[in-house]
PyMOL Python script that loads the backbone (N, CA, C, O; Angstrom):
from pymol import cmd

cmd.read_pdbstr("""\
ATOM      1  N   UNK A   1       8.486 183.331  80.448  1.00  0.00           N
ATOM      2  CA  UNK A   1      10.184 182.425  80.374  1.00  0.00           C
ATOM      3  C   UNK A   1      10.111 182.450  81.610  1.00  0.00           C
ATOM      4  O   UNK A   1      10.055 183.534  82.190  1.00  0.00           O
ATOM      5  N   UNK A   2      10.096 181.181  82.339  1.00  0.00           N
ATOM      6  CA  UNK A   2      10.674 180.983  82.885  1.00  0.00           C
ATOM      7  C   UNK A   2      11.813 180.946  83.217  1.00  0.00           C
ATOM      8  O   UNK A   2      12.365 181.468  82.248  1.00  0.00           O
ATOM      9  N   UNK A   3      12.814 180.617  84.130  1.00  0.00           N
ATOM     10  CA  UNK A   3      14.809 181.050  84.448  1.00  0.00           C
ATOM     11  C   UNK A   3      14.741 180.523  85.446  1.00  0.00           C
ATOM     12  O   UNK A   3      13.965 180.792  86.363  1.00  0.00           O
ATOM     13  N   UNK A   4      15.958 179.270  85.388  1.00  0.00           N
ATOM     14  CA  UNK A   4      16.230 178.355  86.190  1.00  0.00           C
ATOM     15  C   UNK A   4      18.097 179.263  86.910  1.00  0.00           C
ATOM     16  O   UNK A   4      18.719 180.261  86.544  1.00  0.00           O
ATOM     17  N   UNK A   5      18.281 178.449  87.769  1.00  0.00           N
ATOM     18  CA  UNK A   5      19.400 178.383  87.911  1.00  0.00           C
ATOM     19  C   UNK A   5      20.175 177.434  88.231  1.00  0.00           C
ATOM     20  O   UNK A   5      19.947 177.044  89.377  1.00  0.00           O
ATOM     21  N   UNK A   6      21.676 176.439  87.283  1.00  0.00           N
ATOM     22  CA  UNK A   6      22.217 175.711  87.700  1.00  0.00           C
ATOM     23  C   UNK A   6      23.391 176.078  88.597  1.00  0.00           C
ATOM     24  O   UNK A   6      23.931 177.150  88.870  1.00  0.00           O
ATOM     25  N   UNK A   7      23.598 174.803  88.964  1.00  0.00           N
ATOM     26  CA  UNK A   7      24.932 175.047  89.981  1.00  0.00           C
ATOM     27  C   UNK A   7      26.260 174.132  89.857  1.00  0.00           C
ATOM     28  O   UNK A   7      25.965 172.987  90.201  1.00  0.00           O
ATOM     29  N   UNK A   8      27.641 174.239  89.480  1.00  0.00           N
ATOM     30  CA  UNK A   8      28.099 173.471  88.913  1.00  0.00           C
ATOM     31  C   UNK A   8      29.469 173.191  90.022  1.00  0.00           C
ATOM     32  O   UNK A   8      29.706 174.112  90.803  1.00  0.00           O
ATOM     33  N   UNK A   9      30.085 172.320  90.071  1.00  0.00           N
ATOM     34  CA  UNK A   9      30.747 172.248  91.112  1.00  0.00           C
ATOM     35  C   UNK A   9      32.123 171.955  90.031  1.00  0.00           C
ATOM     36  O   UNK A   9      33.061 172.663  90.399  1.00  0.00           O
ATOM     37  N   UNK A  10      32.264 171.621  89.550  1.00  0.00           N
ATOM     38  CA  UNK A  10      33.683 171.668  88.227  1.00  0.00           C
ATOM     39  C   UNK A  10      33.026 172.397  86.813  1.00  0.00           C
ATOM     40  O   UNK A  10      31.831 172.632  86.635  1.00  0.00           O
ATOM     41  N   UNK A  11      34.219 172.703  85.802  1.00  0.00           N
ATOM     42  CA  UNK A  11      33.413 173.657  84.794  1.00  0.00           C
ATOM     43  C   UNK A  11      33.581 172.331  83.796  1.00  0.00           C
ATOM     44  O   UNK A  11      34.148 172.443  82.710  1.00  0.00           O
ATOM     45  N   UNK A  12      33.130 171.288  84.185  1.00  0.00           N
ATOM     46  CA  UNK A  12      34.173 170.011  83.132  1.00  0.00           C
ATOM     47  C   UNK A  12      32.631 169.743  82.742  1.00  0.00           C
ATOM     48  O   UNK A  12      32.300 169.470  81.588  1.00  0.00           O
ATOM     49  N   UNK A  13      31.911 169.825  83.585  1.00  0.00           N
ATOM     50  CA  UNK A  13      30.528 169.293  83.870  1.00  0.00           C
ATOM     51  C   UNK A  13      29.175 170.114  82.818  1.00  0.00           C
ATOM     52  O   UNK A  13      27.963 169.986  82.643  1.00  0.00           O
ATOM     53  N   UNK A  14      30.262 170.946  82.335  1.00  0.00           N
ATOM     54  CA  UNK A  14      29.412 172.861  82.104  1.00  0.00           C
ATOM     55  C   UNK A  14      29.388 172.076  80.494  1.00  0.00           C
ATOM     56  O   UNK A  14      30.162 171.121  80.414  1.00  0.00           O
ATOM     57  N   UNK A  15      28.415 172.460  78.977  1.00  0.00           N
ATOM     58  CA  UNK A  15      28.887 172.497  77.644  1.00  0.00           C
ATOM     59  C   UNK A  15      29.425 174.027  77.633  1.00  0.00           C
ATOM     60  O   UNK A  15      29.025 175.175  77.826  1.00  0.00           O
ATOM     61  N   UNK A  16      31.087 172.997  77.132  1.00  0.00           N
ATOM     62  CA  UNK A  16      32.085 174.477  76.161  1.00  0.00           C
ATOM     63  C   UNK A  16      31.913 175.420  76.008  1.00  0.00           C
ATOM     64  O   UNK A  16      32.405 176.498  76.340  1.00  0.00           O
ATOM     65  N   UNK A  17      30.911 174.971  75.285  1.00  0.00           N
ATOM     66  CA  UNK A  17      30.744 175.675  73.239  1.00  0.00           C
ATOM     67  C   UNK A  17      28.902 177.134  73.801  1.00  0.00           C
ATOM     68  O   UNK A  17      28.372 178.118  73.286  1.00  0.00           O
ATOM     69  N   UNK A  18      28.662 176.104  75.335  1.00  0.00           N
ATOM     70  CA  UNK A  18      27.837 177.197  75.732  1.00  0.00           C
ATOM     71  C   UNK A  18      28.179 178.964  76.169  1.00  0.00           C
ATOM     72  O   UNK A  18      27.845 180.085  75.787  1.00  0.00           O
ATOM     73  N   UNK A  19      29.255 178.178  77.445  1.00  0.00           N
ATOM     74  CA  UNK A  19      29.424 178.341  77.701  1.00  0.00           C
ATOM     75  C   UNK A  19      30.851 180.161  77.217  1.00  0.00           C
ATOM     76  O   UNK A  19      31.071 181.215  77.814  1.00  0.00           O
ATOM     77  N   UNK A  20      31.255 179.701  76.229  1.00  0.00           N
ATOM     78  CA  UNK A  20      32.335 180.681  75.486  1.00  0.00           C
ATOM     79  C   UNK A  20      31.185 180.938  74.842  1.00  0.00           C
ATOM     80  O   UNK A  20      31.240 182.136  74.566  1.00  0.00           O
ATOM     81  N   UNK A  21      30.195 180.500  74.454  1.00  0.00           N
ATOM     82  CA  UNK A  21      29.059 182.146  73.491  1.00  0.00           C
ATOM     83  C   UNK A  21      28.959 183.165  74.552  1.00  0.00           C
ATOM     84  O   UNK A  21      29.186 184.299  74.129  1.00  0.00           O
ATOM     85  N   UNK A  22      28.689 183.088  75.783  1.00  0.00           N
ATOM     86  CA  UNK A  22      28.492 183.864  76.564  1.00  0.00           C
ATOM     87  C   UNK A  22      29.814 185.034  76.841  1.00  0.00           C
ATOM     88  O   UNK A  22      29.786 186.179  77.294  1.00  0.00           O
ATOM     89  N   UNK A  23      30.464 184.538  76.556  1.00  0.00           N
ATOM     90  CA  UNK A  23      31.902 184.863  77.003  1.00  0.00           C
ATOM     91  C   UNK A  23      33.108 185.521  75.693  1.00  0.00           C
ATOM     92  O   UNK A  23      33.739 185.002  74.772  1.00  0.00           O
ATOM     93  N   UNK A  24      32.935 187.235  76.376  1.00  0.00           N
ATOM     94  CA  UNK A  24      33.300 187.926  74.790  1.00  0.00           C
ATOM     95  C   UNK A  24      35.132 187.871  75.519  1.00  0.00           C
ATOM     96  O   UNK A  24      35.810 187.880  76.546  1.00  0.00           O
ATOM     97  N   UNK A  25      35.142 187.809  73.945  1.00  0.00           N
ATOM     98  CA  UNK A  25      36.634 187.137  73.302  1.00  0.00           C
ATOM     99  C   UNK A  25      38.064 187.550  74.337  1.00  0.00           C
ATOM    100  O   UNK A  25      39.043 186.907  74.717  1.00  0.00           O
ATOM    101  N   UNK A  26      37.606 188.884  74.527  1.00  0.00           N
ATOM    102  CA  UNK A  26      38.320 189.966  75.798  1.00  0.00           C
ATOM    103  C   UNK A  26      38.089 189.538  77.364  1.00  0.00           C
ATOM    104  O   UNK A  26      38.957 190.025  78.090  1.00  0.00           O
ATOM    105  N   UNK A  27      37.291 188.881  77.927  1.00  0.00           N
ATOM    106  CA  UNK A  27      37.544 188.080  79.156  1.00  0.00           C
ATOM    107  C   UNK A  27      37.501 186.916  78.817  1.00  0.00           C
ATOM    108  O   UNK A  27      36.800 185.950  78.516  1.00  0.00           O
ATOM    109  N   UNK A  28      39.210 187.612  79.071  1.00  0.00           N
ATOM    110  CA  UNK A  28      40.118 186.105  79.022  1.00  0.00           C
ATOM    111  C   UNK A  28      39.976 184.172  80.067  1.00  0.00           C
ATOM    112  O   UNK A  28      39.867 182.957  79.903  1.00  0.00           O
ATOM    113  N   UNK A  29      40.102 185.343  81.153  1.00  0.00           N
ATOM    114  CA  UNK A  29      39.927 185.058  82.503  1.00  0.00           C
ATOM    115  C   UNK A  29      38.523 184.481  82.729  1.00  0.00           C
ATOM    116  O   UNK A  29      38.316 183.684  83.644  1.00  0.00           O
ATOM    117  N   UNK A  30      37.479 184.925  81.817  1.00  0.00           N
ATOM    118  CA  UNK A  30      36.420 183.809  81.861  1.00  0.00           C
ATOM    119  C   UNK A  30      36.078 182.881  81.056  1.00  0.00           C
ATOM    120  O   UNK A  30      34.971 182.344  81.064  1.00  0.00           O
ATOM    121  N   UNK A  31      36.976 182.621  80.314  1.00  0.00           N
ATOM    122  CA  UNK A  31      36.713 181.275  79.339  1.00  0.00           C
ATOM    123  C   UNK A  31      36.936 179.987  79.468  1.00  0.00           C
ATOM    124  O   UNK A  31      37.437 179.577  80.515  1.00  0.00           O
ATOM    125  N   UNK A  32      36.714 179.390  78.766  1.00  0.00           N
ATOM    126  CA  UNK A  32      36.383 178.012  79.971  1.00  0.00           C
ATOM    127  C   UNK A  32      37.567 177.131  79.195  1.00  0.00           C
ATOM    128  O   UNK A  32      37.038 176.037  78.996  1.00  0.00           O
ATOM    129  N   UNK A  33      38.987 177.098  78.639  1.00  0.00           N
ATOM    130  CA  UNK A  33      40.142 176.953  78.930  1.00  0.00           C
ATOM    131  C   UNK A  33      40.766 177.110  80.349  1.00  0.00           C
ATOM    132  O   UNK A  33      41.016 176.220  81.163  1.00  0.00           O
ATOM    133  N   UNK A  34      40.989 178.669  80.469  1.00  0.00           N
ATOM    134  CA  UNK A  34      41.163 179.339  81.917  1.00  0.00           C
ATOM    135  C   UNK A  34      41.236 178.298  82.905  1.00  0.00           C
ATOM    136  O   UNK A  34      42.033 177.541  83.459  1.00  0.00           O
ATOM    137  N   UNK A  35      39.563 178.746  82.843  1.00  0.00           N
ATOM    138  CA  UNK A  35      38.856 178.179  83.811  1.00  0.00           C
ATOM    139  C   UNK A  35      39.406 176.115  83.986  1.00  0.00           C
ATOM    140  O   UNK A  35      40.039 175.073  84.151  1.00  0.00           O
ATOM    141  N   UNK A  36      38.983 176.504  83.885  1.00  0.00           N
ATOM    142  CA  UNK A  36      39.572 174.537  83.096  1.00  0.00           C
ATOM    143  C   UNK A  36      40.925 174.191  83.806  1.00  0.00           C
ATOM    144  O   UNK A  36      41.074 173.235  84.568  1.00  0.00           O
ATOM    145  N   UNK A  37      41.899 175.103  83.453  1.00  0.00           N
ATOM    146  CA  UNK A  37      43.010 175.404  83.975  1.00  0.00           C
ATOM    147  C   UNK A  37      43.646 175.599  85.169  1.00  0.00           C
ATOM    148  O   UNK A  37      44.687 175.046  85.523  1.00  0.00           O
ATOM    149  N   UNK A  38      42.955 176.454  85.827  1.00  0.00           N
ATOM    150  CA  UNK A  38      43.370 177.078  87.076  1.00  0.00           C
ATOM    151  C   UNK A  38      42.840 175.698  87.668  1.00  0.00           C
ATOM    152  O   UNK A  38      43.549 174.845  88.202  1.00  0.00           O
ATOM    153  N   UNK A  39      40.397 175.587  87.327  1.00  0.00           N
ATOM    154  CA  UNK A  39      41.065 174.293  88.371  1.00  0.00           C
ATOM    155  C   UNK A  39      41.997 173.691  88.843  1.00  0.00           C
ATOM    156  O   UNK A  39      42.405 173.619  90.002  1.00  0.00           O
ATOM    157  N   UNK A  40      42.452 173.108  87.626  1.00  0.00           N
ATOM    158  CA  UNK A  40      42.846 171.525  87.685  1.00  0.00           C
ATOM    159  C   UNK A  40      43.983 171.931  88.738  1.00  0.00           C
ATOM    160  O   UNK A  40      43.966 171.413  89.855  1.00  0.00           O
ATOM    161  N   UNK A  41      45.300 173.167  88.266  1.00  0.00           N
ATOM    162  CA  UNK A  41      45.806 173.436  88.991  1.00  0.00           C
ATOM    163  C   UNK A  41      46.013 173.682  90.619  1.00  0.00           C
ATOM    164  O   UNK A  41      47.045 173.456  91.251  1.00  0.00           O
ATOM    165  N   UNK A  42      44.668 174.242  91.168  1.00  0.00           N
ATOM    166  CA  UNK A  42      44.708 175.078  91.918  1.00  0.00           C
ATOM    167  C   UNK A  42      44.098 173.966  93.412  1.00  0.00           C
ATOM    168  O   UNK A  42      42.983 173.910  93.929  1.00  0.00           O
ATOM    169  N   UNK A  43      44.986 173.444  93.634  1.00  0.00           N
ATOM    170  CA  UNK A  43      44.035 172.568  94.954  1.00  0.00           C
ATOM    171  C   UNK A  43      43.668 173.666  96.302  1.00  0.00           C
ATOM    172  O   UNK A  43      43.236 172.922  97.182  1.00  0.00           O
ATOM    173  N   UNK A  44      43.661 174.970  96.775  1.00  0.00           N
ATOM    174  CA  UNK A  44      43.910 175.711  97.439  1.00  0.00           C
ATOM    175  C   UNK A  44      42.339 176.418  97.285  1.00  0.00           C
ATOM    176  O   UNK A  44      42.230 177.508  97.847  1.00  0.00           O
ATOM    177  N   UNK A  45      41.398 176.017  96.739  1.00  0.00           N
ATOM    178  CA  UNK A  45      40.502 176.888  96.003  1.00  0.00           C
ATOM    179  C   UNK A  45      39.225 175.763  95.818  1.00  0.00           C
ATOM    180  O   UNK A  45      39.561 174.609  95.553  1.00  0.00           O
ATOM    181  N   UNK A  46      38.130 175.995  95.919  1.00  0.00           N
ATOM    182  CA  UNK A  46      37.156 175.344  95.471  1.00  0.00           C
ATOM    183  C   UNK A  46      36.287 176.413  94.701  1.00  0.00           C
ATOM    184  O   UNK A  46      36.103 177.576  95.060  1.00  0.00           O
ATOM    185  N   UNK A  47      35.731 175.723  93.440  1.00  0.00           N
ATOM    186  CA  UNK A  47      35.685 176.945  92.639  1.00  0.00           C
ATOM    187  C   UNK A  47      33.909 176.535  92.004  1.00  0.00           C
ATOM    188  O   UNK A  47      33.813 175.436  91.457  1.00  0.00           O
ATOM    189  N   UNK A  48      32.671 177.361  92.091  1.00  0.00           N
ATOM    190  CA  UNK A  48      31.258 177.320  91.527  1.00  0.00           C
ATOM    191  C   UNK A  48      31.332 178.285  89.966  1.00  0.00           C
ATOM    192  O   UNK A  48      32.052 179.184  89.533  1.00  0.00           O
ATOM    193  N   UNK A  49      30.305 177.606  89.535  1.00  0.00           N
ATOM    194  CA  UNK A  49      29.386 178.217  88.112  1.00  0.00           C
ATOM    195  C   UNK A  49      28.845 177.946  88.190  1.00  0.00           C
ATOM    196  O   UNK A  49      28.645 176.780  88.529  1.00  0.00           O
ATOM    197  N   UNK A  50      27.686 179.187  87.826  1.00  0.00           N
ATOM    198  CA  UNK A  50      26.191 179.721  88.371  1.00  0.00           C
ATOM    199  C   UNK A  50      26.052 179.421  86.129  1.00  0.00           C
ATOM    200  O   UNK A  50      26.737 179.800  85.179  1.00  0.00           O
ATOM    201  N   UNK A  51      24.985 178.706  86.257  1.00  0.00           N
ATOM    202  CA  UNK A  51      24.147 178.802  84.839  1.00  0.00           C
ATOM    203  C   UNK A  51      22.544 179.276  85.324  1.00  0.00           C
ATOM    204  O   UNK A  51      21.766 178.740  86.114  1.00  0.00           O
ATOM    205  N   UNK A  52      22.436 180.368  84.590  1.00  0.00           N
ATOM    206  CA  UNK A  52      21.328 180.834  84.348  1.00  0.00           C
ATOM    207  C   UNK A  52      20.447 180.647  82.928  1.00  0.00           C
ATOM    208  O   UNK A  52      20.340 181.466  82.015  1.00  0.00           O
ATOM    209  N   UNK A  53      19.689 178.945  83.062  1.00  0.00           N
ATOM    210  CA  UNK A  53      19.134 178.702  81.502  1.00  0.00           C
ATOM    211  C   UNK A  53      17.833 179.173  81.534  1.00  0.00           C
ATOM    212  O   UNK A  53      17.436 179.538  82.640  1.00  0.00           O
ATOM    213  N   UNK A  54      16.946 179.270  80.449  1.00  0.00           N
ATOM    214  CA  UNK A  54      14.995 179.387  80.820  1.00  0.00           C
ATOM    215  C   UNK A  54      14.918 177.799  80.339  1.00  0.00           C
ATOM    216  O   UNK A  54      15.860 177.006  80.333  1.00  0.00           O
ATOM    217  N   UNK A  55      13.224 177.490  79.844  1.00  0.00           N
ATOM    218  CA  UNK A  55      12.760 176.455  80.674  1.00  0.00           C
ATOM    219  C   UNK A  55      13.202 175.660  79.525  1.00  0.00           C
ATOM    220  O   UNK A  55      12.912 174.505  79.838  1.00  0.00           O
ATOM    221  N   UNK A  56      13.908 175.644  78.020  1.00  0.00           N
ATOM    222  CA  UNK A  56      14.124 175.241  77.554  1.00  0.00           C
ATOM    223  C   UNK A  56      15.984 174.686  76.467  1.00  0.00           C
ATOM    224  O   UNK A  56      16.486 174.265  75.425  1.00  0.00           O
ATOM    225  N   UNK A  57      16.207 175.214  77.988  1.00  0.00           N
ATOM    226  CA  UNK A  57      17.623 174.785  78.773  1.00  0.00           C
ATOM    227  C   UNK A  57      18.832 175.872  77.864  1.00  0.00           C
ATOM    228  O   UNK A  57      19.973 175.431  77.726  1.00  0.00           O
ATOM    229  N   UNK A  58      18.510 177.158  77.333  1.00  0.00           N
ATOM    230  CA  UNK A  58      19.777 177.781  77.078  1.00  0.00           C
ATOM    231  C   UNK A  58      20.001 178.210  77.609  1.00  0.00           C
ATOM    232  O   UNK A  58      19.383 178.240  78.673  1.00  0.00           O
ATOM    233  N   UNK A  59      21.148 178.996  77.384  1.00  0.00           N
ATOM    234  CA  UNK A  59      22.579 180.261  78.514  1.00  0.00           C
ATOM    235  C   UNK A  59      22.451 181.127  78.487  1.00  0.00           C
ATOM    236  O   UNK A  59      23.027 181.796  77.630  1.00  0.00           O
ATOM    237  N   UNK A  60      21.567 181.730  79.454  1.00  0.00           N
ATOM    238  CA  UNK A  60      20.864 183.635  79.375  1.00  0.00           C
ATOM    239  C   UNK A  60      22.781 183.823  79.687  1.00  0.00           C
ATOM    240  O   UNK A  60      23.512 184.307  78.823  1.00  0.00           O
ATOM    241  N   UNK A  61      23.275 183.365  80.978  1.00  0.00           N
ATOM    242  CA  UNK A  61      24.020 184.677  81.329  1.00  0.00           C
ATOM    243  C   UNK A  61      24.794 183.281  82.560  1.00  0.00           C
ATOM    244  O   UNK A  61      24.189 182.398  83.169  1.00  0.00           O
ATOM    245  N   UNK A  62      26.157 183.568  82.544  1.00  0.00           N
ATOM    246  CA  UNK A  62      26.824 182.593  83.967  1.00  0.00           C
ATOM    247  C   UNK A  62      27.710 183.244  84.805  1.00  0.00           C
ATOM    248  O   UNK A  62      28.600 184.026  84.473  1.00  0.00           O
ATOM    249  N   UNK A  63      27.368 182.820  86.055  1.00  0.00           N
ATOM    250  CA  UNK A  63      28.686 183.871  86.851  1.00  0.00           C
ATOM    251  C   UNK A  63      29.787 182.688  87.453  1.00  0.00           C
ATOM    252  O   UNK A  63      29.333 181.544  87.482  1.00  0.00           O
ATOM    253  N   UNK A  64      30.887 182.839  87.829  1.00  0.00           N
ATOM    254  CA  UNK A  64      32.252 182.300  88.646  1.00  0.00           C
ATOM    255  C   UNK A  64      31.959 182.625  89.482  1.00  0.00           C
ATOM    256  O   UNK A  64      31.493 183.762  89.551  1.00  0.00           O
ATOM    257  N   UNK A  65      32.099 181.530  90.993  1.00  0.00           N
ATOM    258  CA  UNK A  65      33.041 181.405  92.064  1.00  0.00           C
ATOM    259  C   UNK A  65      34.389 181.454  92.412  1.00  0.00           C
ATOM    260  O   UNK A  65      34.794 181.325  91.257  1.00  0.00           O
ATOM    261  N   UNK A  66      35.400 181.536  93.059  1.00  0.00           N
ATOM    262  CA  UNK A  66      36.508 181.343  93.587  1.00  0.00           C
ATOM    263  C   UNK A  66      35.681 181.245  95.215  1.00  0.00           C
ATOM    264  O   UNK A  66      34.794 181.951  95.693  1.00  0.00           O
ATOM    265  N   UNK A  67      36.523 179.884  95.846  1.00  0.00           N
ATOM    266  CA  UNK A  67      35.748 179.988  98.080  1.00  0.00           C
ATOM    267  C   UNK A  67      37.086 179.122  98.384  1.00  0.00           C
ATOM    268  O   UNK A  67      37.465 178.000  98.049  1.00  0.00           O
ATOM    269  N   UNK A  68      37.612 180.145  99.156  1.00  0.00           N
ATOM    270  CA  UNK A  68      39.473 180.263  99.439  1.00  0.00           C
ATOM    271  C   UNK A  68      38.835 179.998 101.522  1.00  0.00           C
ATOM    272  O   UNK A  68      37.843 180.250 102.205  1.00  0.00           O
ATOM    273  N   UNK A  69      39.888 179.508 101.651  1.00  0.00           N
ATOM    274  CA  UNK A  69      39.333 179.032 103.393  1.00  0.00           C
ATOM    275  C   UNK A  69      40.991 179.881 103.773  1.00  0.00           C
ATOM    276  O   UNK A  69      42.119 179.746 103.298  1.00  0.00           O
ATOM    277  N   UNK A  70      40.343 180.863 104.975  1.00  0.00           N
ATOM    278  CA  UNK A  70      40.804 181.066 105.669  1.00  0.00           C
ATOM    279  C   UNK A  70      41.083 181.718 106.719  1.00  0.00           C
ATOM    280  O   UNK A  70      40.426 182.754 106.822  1.00  0.00           O
ATOM    281  N   UNK A  71      42.026 181.455 107.797  1.00  0.00           N
ATOM    282  CA  UNK A  71      42.044 181.733 109.571  1.00  0.00           C
ATOM    283  C   UNK A  71      41.523 183.074 109.473  1.00  0.00           C
ATOM    284  O   UNK A  71      41.121 183.480 108.382  1.00  0.00           O
ATOM    285  N   UNK A  72      41.483 183.911 110.652  1.00  0.00           N
ATOM    286  CA  UNK A  72      41.136 185.450 110.752  1.00  0.00           C
ATOM    287  C   UNK A  72      42.535 186.156 111.370  1.00  0.00           C
ATOM    288  O   UNK A  72      42.810 187.355 111.393  1.00  0.00           O
ATOM    289  N   UNK A  73      43.469 184.818 111.950  1.00  0.00           N
ATOM    290  CA  UNK A  73      44.513 185.500 112.218  1.00  0.00           C
ATOM    291  C   UNK A  73      45.625 185.635 110.481  1.00  0.00           C
ATOM    292  O   UNK A  73      46.571 186.413 110.361  1.00  0.00           O
ATOM    293  N   UNK A  74      45.188 184.763 109.491  1.00  0.00           N
ATOM    294  CA  UNK A  74      46.110 185.295 107.906  1.00  0.00           C
ATOM    295  C   UNK A  74      45.484 186.794 107.884  1.00  0.00           C
ATOM    296  O   UNK A  74      46.106 187.202 106.904  1.00  0.00           O
ATOM    297  N   UNK A  75      44.932 187.555 108.162  1.00  0.00           N
ATOM    298  CA  UNK A  75      44.100 189.153 108.416  1.00  0.00           C
ATOM    299  C   UNK A  75      45.618 190.402 108.194  1.00  0.00           C
ATOM    300  O   UNK A  75      46.216 191.227 107.503  1.00  0.00           O
ATOM    301  N   UNK A  76      45.465 189.382 109.832  1.00  0.00           N
ATOM    302  CA  UNK A  76      46.388 190.210 110.383  1.00  0.00           C
ATOM    303  C   UNK A  76      48.091 191.152 109.454  1.00  0.00           C
ATOM    304  O   UNK A  76      48.524 192.270 109.734  1.00  0.00           O
ATOM    305  N   UNK A  77      48.391 190.625 108.882  1.00  0.00           N
ATOM    306  CA  UNK A  77      49.947 190.829 108.015  1.00  0.00           C
ATOM    307  C   UNK A  77      49.281 191.794 106.718  1.00  0.00           C
ATOM    308  O   UNK A  77      50.102 191.846 105.802  1.00  0.00           O
ATOM    309  N   UNK A  78      47.720 192.742 106.335  1.00  0.00           N
ATOM    310  CA  UNK A  78      47.616 193.002 105.710  1.00  0.00           C
ATOM    311  C   UNK A  78      46.774 194.399 106.814  1.00  0.00           C
ATOM    312  O   UNK A  78      45.985 195.205 106.320  1.00  0.00           O
ATOM    313  N   UNK A  79      47.197 194.409 108.424  1.00  0.00           N
ATOM    314  CA  UNK A  79      46.521 195.160 108.938  1.00  0.00           C
ATOM    315  C   UNK A  79      47.208 195.852 110.304  1.00  0.00           C
ATOM    316  O   UNK A  79      47.538 195.381 111.392  1.00  0.00           O
ATOM    317  N   UNK A  80      47.283 197.699 109.508  1.00  0.00           N
ATOM    318  CA  UNK A  80      48.242 198.132 110.323  1.00  0.00           C
ATOM    319  C   UNK A  80      48.018 198.115 111.799  1.00  0.00           C
ATOM    320  O   UNK A  80      46.879 197.950 112.236  1.00  0.00           O
ATOM    321  N   UNK A  81      49.205 198.302 112.717  1.00  0.00           N
ATOM    322  CA  UNK A  81      49.398 198.456 114.326  1.00  0.00           C
ATOM    323  C   UNK A  81      48.622 199.951 114.228  1.00  0.00           C
ATOM    324  O   UNK A  81      47.409 199.805 114.380  1.00  0.00           O
ATOM    325  N   UNK A  82      49.002 201.270 114.024  1.00  0.00           N
ATOM    326  CA  UNK A  82      48.398 202.321 113.867  1.00  0.00           C
ATOM    327  C   UNK A  82      47.386 202.626 114.837  1.00  0.00           C
ATOM    328  O   UNK A  82      46.736 203.667 114.745  1.00  0.00           O
TER     329      UNK A  82
END
""", "prot")
cmd.dss("prot")
cmd.show_as("cartoon", "prot")
cmd.util.cbc("prot")
cmd.orient("prot")
């Protein structure tokens, strides 16, 4: 069985039912509805969705990434001077 990885920039480009079939109900923060809302309401992040499919385009697995731009000087508030 061959597998491929499909990469999407928007969750709306992914089949909602197939996505949710792979996400347990207990994983609300990976649900299609939650990610769709997060994507629409957040202008500071980019999102990537990876879907592992077999040669018949059946979903085998999913991954979700948030891409956040930051500058190095932003880290100073998290590092002590000690």
